[in-house]
C-alpha positions as CSV (number, residue, x, y, z in Angstrom):
1,M,-21.5,55.8,-34.6
2,L,-24.8,56.8,-33.1
3,K,-24.9,58.4,-29.6
4,P,-26.3,55.9,-27.1
5,D,-29.7,56.4,-25.6
6,I,-29.9,58.0,-22.2
7,G,-30.7,55.5,-19.4
8,L,-28.3,52.7,-20.3
9,Y,-25.8,53.5,-17.5
10,E,-27.5,51.4,-14.8
11,A,-27.7,48.4,-17.2
12,T,-23.9,48.6,-17.6
13,I,-23.7,47.9,-13.9
14,R,-26.4,45.3,-13.7
15,R,-25.5,43.2,-16.7
16,V,-23.9,39.9,-16.1
17,S,-23.4,36.8,-18.4
18,R,-26.1,34.2,-17.8
19,R,-26.1,30.7,-19.3
20,K,-29.1,29.0,-17.7
21,Y,-32.7,30.1,-18.5
22,L,-36.3,29.3,-17.7
23,K,-38.0,27.7,-20.6
24,R,-40.4,30.6,-21.1
25,P,-41.0,32.6,-24.3
26,V,-39.7,36.2,-24.3
27,P,-42.7,38.6,-24.2
28,A,-43.7,39.7,-27.7
29,Q,-43.5,43.3,-26.8
30,S,-39.8,42.9,-25.6
31,L,-38.9,41.2,-28.8
32,E,-40.5,43.9,-30.8
33,E,-38.6,46.6,-28.9
34,L,-35.3,44.8,-29.6
35,K,-36.2,44.4,-33.3
36,Q,-36.9,48.1,-33.6
37,L,-33.7,48.9,-32.0
38,A,-31.8,46.6,-34.3
39,E,-33.4,48.4,-37.3
40,R,-32.0,51.7,-36.1
41,F,-28.5,50.4,-36.5
42,Q,-29.1,49.6,-40.2
43,T,-28.4,53.2,-41.3
44,E,-24.7,53.0,-40.3
45,E,-21.9,52.1,-42.6
46,P,-20.3,49.6,-42.8
47,R,-23.6,47.9,-42.1
48,I,-24.0,45.1,-39.5
49,R,-27.1,43.0,-39.2
50,I,-28.7,42.0,-35.9
51,V,-31.3,39.2,-36.2
52,I,-33.7,38.7,-33.3
53,G,-34.9,35.1,-33.3
54,P,-38.0,34.5,-31.3
55,E,-37.3,30.7,-31.2
56,G,-34.7,28.2,-32.2
57,A,-32.1,29.0,-29.5
58,E,-32.1,25.3,-28.5
59,R,-30.4,24.4,-31.7
60,L,-27.8,27.1,-31.3
61,F,-26.8,26.3,-27.8
62,E,-27.1,22.5,-27.8
63,S,-24.3,21.2,-25.7
64,R,-21.2,19.8,-27.5
65,N,-18.7,19.6,-24.7
66,G,-20.5,20.9,-21.6
67,Y,-18.7,24.2,-21.7
68,G,-20.0,27.7,-22.2
69,M,-23.4,26.7,-23.6
70,A,-26.7,28.2,-22.6
71,T,-29.6,26.0,-21.5
72,G,-33.3,26.7,-21.4
73,A,-33.3,29.8,-23.7
74,I,-35.8,29.9,-26.5
75,S,-34.9,33.2,-28.2
76,Y,-31.6,34.6,-29.4
77,A,-29.9,37.6,-31.1
78,A,-27.3,37.0,-33.8
79,F,-24.7,39.6,-34.8
80,I,-23.7,39.5,-38.5
81,A,-21.2,41.6,-40.4
82,K,-20.7,42.0,-44.1
83,D,-17.1,41.1,-43.5
84,N,-14.8,40.7,-40.5
85,Q,-12.8,43.8,-41.0
86,V,-11.8,46.0,-38.1
87,E,-14.6,48.6,-38.6
88,S,-17.3,46.0,-38.9
89,A,-16.0,44.3,-35.7
90,L,-16.0,47.5,-33.8
91,R,-19.5,48.3,-34.9
92,T,-20.6,44.7,-34.0
93,G,-19.3,45.2,-30.5
94,Y,-20.7,48.7,-30.2
95,Y,-24.2,48.0,-31.4
96,G,-24.4,44.4,-30.1
97,E,-23.7,45.6,-26.6
98,W,-26.2,48.4,-27.0
99,L,-28.9,45.8,-27.8
100,I,-27.7,43.6,-24.9
101,L,-28.0,46.5,-22.5
102,A,-31.4,47.2,-23.8
103,A,-32.4,43.6,-23.2
104,T,-31.0,44.0,-19.7
105,K,-33.3,46.9,-19.1
106,L,-36.2,44.7,-20.2
107,G,-35.2,42.2,-17.5
108,L,-33.7,39.7,-20.0
109,G,-30.6,37.6,-19.5
110,T,-27.9,37.6,-22.1
111,C,-24.3,36.3,-22.7
112,W,-21.9,37.2,-25.5
113,M,-20.9,34.0,-27.3
114,A,-18.3,33.9,-30.2
115,G,-17.4,30.3,-30.3
116,T,-19.3,28.2,-27.8
117,F,-22.5,27.7,-29.9
118,Q,-23.5,25.5,-32.8
119,R,-22.3,27.6,-35.8
120,P,-23.8,25.3,-38.6
121,A,-27.2,25.4,-36.9
122,A,-27.0,29.1,-36.5
123,E,-26.0,29.7,-40.1
124,S,-28.9,27.5,-41.4
125,L,-31.3,29.4,-39.2
126,L,-30.1,32.9,-40.4
127,S,-29.9,32.4,-44.2
128,L,-26.6,34.4,-44.5
129,Q,-26.3,36.6,-47.5
130,A,-23.2,36.6,-49.8
131,G,-20.2,38.0,-48.0
132,E,-21.9,38.0,-44.6
133,E,-20.2,36.4,-41.5
134,L,-21.8,35.4,-38.3
135,L,-19.6,36.9,-35.5
136,C,-21.4,36.4,-32.2
137,V,-24.7,35.4,-30.7
138,T,-26.5,35.8,-27.4
139,P,-29.4,33.9,-25.8
140,L,-32.4,36.1,-24.8
141,G,-34.7,35.0,-22.0
142,E,-35.5,35.0,-18.3
143,A,-32.5,33.7,-16.5
144,V,-33.0,31.4,-13.4
145,Q,-32.7,33.4,-10.2
146,E,-29.7,31.7,-8.8
147,K,-26.6,31.0,-10.9
148,S,-25.9,27.4,-11.6
149,F,-22.8,25.6,-10.4
150,K,-21.4,25.7,-14.0
151,E,-22.1,29.4,-14.3
152,R,-20.3,30.1,-11.1
153,A,-17.4,27.9,-12.1
154,I,-17.0,29.6,-15.5
155,A,-17.1,33.0,-13.8
156,T,-14.4,32.0,-11.4
157,V,-12.2,30.5,-14.1
158,M,-12.6,33.6,-16.3
159,G,-12.3,36.1,-13.5
160,S,-15.4,37.7,-15.0
161,R,-15.9,40.3,-12.4
162,K,-12.3,41.2,-12.0
163,R,-11.0,44.3,-13.8
164,K,-7.6,45.9,-14.4
165,P,-7.0,49.1,-12.4
166,L,-8.0,52.2,-14.4
167,E,-4.3,53.3,-14.6
168,A,-3.4,50.1,-16.4
169,L,-5.9,50.8,-19.1
170,C,-4.9,54.5,-19.7
171,T,-1.5,55.4,-21.2
172,G,-0.1,58.9,-20.8
173,M,-3.2,60.0,-18.7
174,D,-3.2,61.1,-15.1
175,T,-6.4,59.9,-13.7
176,T,-6.2,62.3,-10.8
177,L,-6.2,65.3,-13.0
178,M,-8.6,64.4,-15.8
179,P,-12.1,66.0,-15.9
180,E,-14.8,64.2,-14.0
181,W,-16.8,63.3,-17.0
182,M,-13.8,61.6,-18.6
183,K,-13.0,59.6,-15.5
184,T,-16.7,58.5,-15.3
185,A,-16.6,57.4,-18.9
186,L,-13.3,55.5,-18.5
187,E,-14.6,53.7,-15.4
188,C,-17.7,52.7,-17.3
189,A,-15.5,51.4,-20.2
190,R,-13.4,49.5,-17.6
191,N,-16.5,47.6,-16.6
192,A,-17.2,46.4,-20.1
193,P,-17.2,42.7,-20.8
194,S,-14.6,41.1,-23.0
195,G,-13.5,37.7,-24.3
196,V,-11.9,35.7,-21.4
197,N,-11.9,39.1,-19.6
198,L,-8.8,40.1,-21.4
199,Q,-9.7,43.9,-21.6
200,P,-7.6,44.3,-24.8
201,W,-8.2,48.1,-25.1
202,R,-6.1,51.0,-24.0
203,F,-7.1,54.7,-23.9
204,T,-4.9,57.7,-24.6
205,G,-5.9,61.4,-24.0
206,N,-5.8,64.0,-26.7
207,G,-6.9,67.2,-25.0
208,D,-10.6,66.9,-24.5
209,R,-10.7,63.9,-26.7
210,V,-9.9,60.2,-26.0
211,R,-8.5,57.6,-28.4
212,I,-8.7,53.9,-28.1
213,R,-6.3,51.2,-29.5
214,L,-5.4,47.6,-28.9
215,A,-3.1,46.8,-26.1
216,E,0.4,45.7,-27.0
217,G,0.4,42.0,-28.0
218,K,-3.3,42.0,-28.7
219,S,-3.0,42.2,-32.4
220,G,-6.6,41.6,-33.3
221,H,-6.9,38.0,-32.3
222,G,-10.2,36.4,-31.4
223,T,-12.8,39.0,-30.4
224,S,-10.3,41.8,-29.6
225,F,-11.9,44.3,-32.0
226,I,-15.5,43.4,-31.0
227,D,-14.3,43.9,-27.3
228,C,-13.0,47.3,-28.2
229,G,-16.3,48.2,-29.8
230,I,-18.1,47.1,-26.6
231,S,-15.8,49.3,-24.5
232,M,-16.4,52.3,-26.8
233,L,-20.1,52.0,-26.2
234,H,-19.5,51.9,-22.4
235,F,-17.2,55.0,-22.7
236,S,-20.0,56.9,-24.6
237,I,-22.6,55.8,-22.0
238,G,-20.4,56.9,-19.0
239,A,-19.7,60.2,-20.7
240,R,-23.3,60.8,-21.3
241,Q,-24.2,59.9,-17.7
242,A,-21.7,62.6,-16.6
243,G,-23.4,65.1,-18.9
244,V,-21.1,65.0,-22.0
245,A,-22.4,63.6,-25.3
246,G,-20.1,62.9,-28.1
247,V,-19.3,60.6,-31.1
248,W,-16.5,58.2,-32.0
249,T,-14.8,59.2,-35.2
250,A,-11.8,57.9,-37.3
251,A,-8.4,58.2,-35.8
252,P,-4.8,57.7,-37.2
253,D,-2.9,54.5,-36.7
254,P,-2.4,52.8,-34.4
255,F,-5.6,54.1,-32.9
256,L,-9.0,52.5,-33.7
257,A,-11.2,55.6,-33.0
258,E,-11.4,58.9,-31.3
259,F,-14.2,60.1,-29.0
260,V,-15.0,63.7,-29.8
261,P,-17.3,65.5,-27.2
262,D,-20.0,67.9,-28.3
263,A,-18.8,71.5,-27.8
264,S,-22.0,72.3,-25.9
265,G,-21.4,69.3,-23.5
266,L,-18.1,70.8,-22.5
267,G,-19.5,74.3,-22.0
268,I,-17.8,75.7,-25.1
269,G,-19.6,78.5,-26.7
270,N,-22.3,78.5,-24.0
271,K,-23.5,81.9,-22.7
């Protein structure tokens, strides 16, 4: 997977899910920046497709049962995979969150949605190709300044700002002895959003490398693999913030991927 851009760390702290928006168009320049970013991700295999819709969000987020919908948004982004296999889901989470953090930097509100949107309307807007599957969407727009009662209620029910302690997310790792860059990366991953705030990922140390897997009992249900991809991006961003760049590579079962730091970032081979 591509190394994340420098400058996304602050956005991982600022980003919150927003469901109520001002009915104002997203600036054309902002939409263009997001479209160009989405095009960068097309070089990766297996490919995912991110569609930036300048309008039509009203159809996607039209209320069905009053829960979880977004109101007021005009624009949206849709995250599409060729299939819903593990690698495609991981990449959807990784690159989808990258785009969402870029939108945060542009001052736009967002909200990961995997089920609480009008799927038939979305699919008709997107003209899905053979074998493609729409995994998630997000509204894009200027969020109202104050959170609505519904937004606050959903956040309370979901415990959206609560996070498990770092020690609970790391197996076989002593957080008091690990390198500072690794701890910064893990804390950033800990702050990643996930479906119903389940935080289904677990990290394991392997020397200077770190592996990620699903937690016991989280056998790929719902958005678990997408959530792990989101956490992987956050880990990469945190590591880069601490001065260590690296890439996620394949790992043996039961692990989903392994983060391999650049040798130069660890001071190996430097004079």
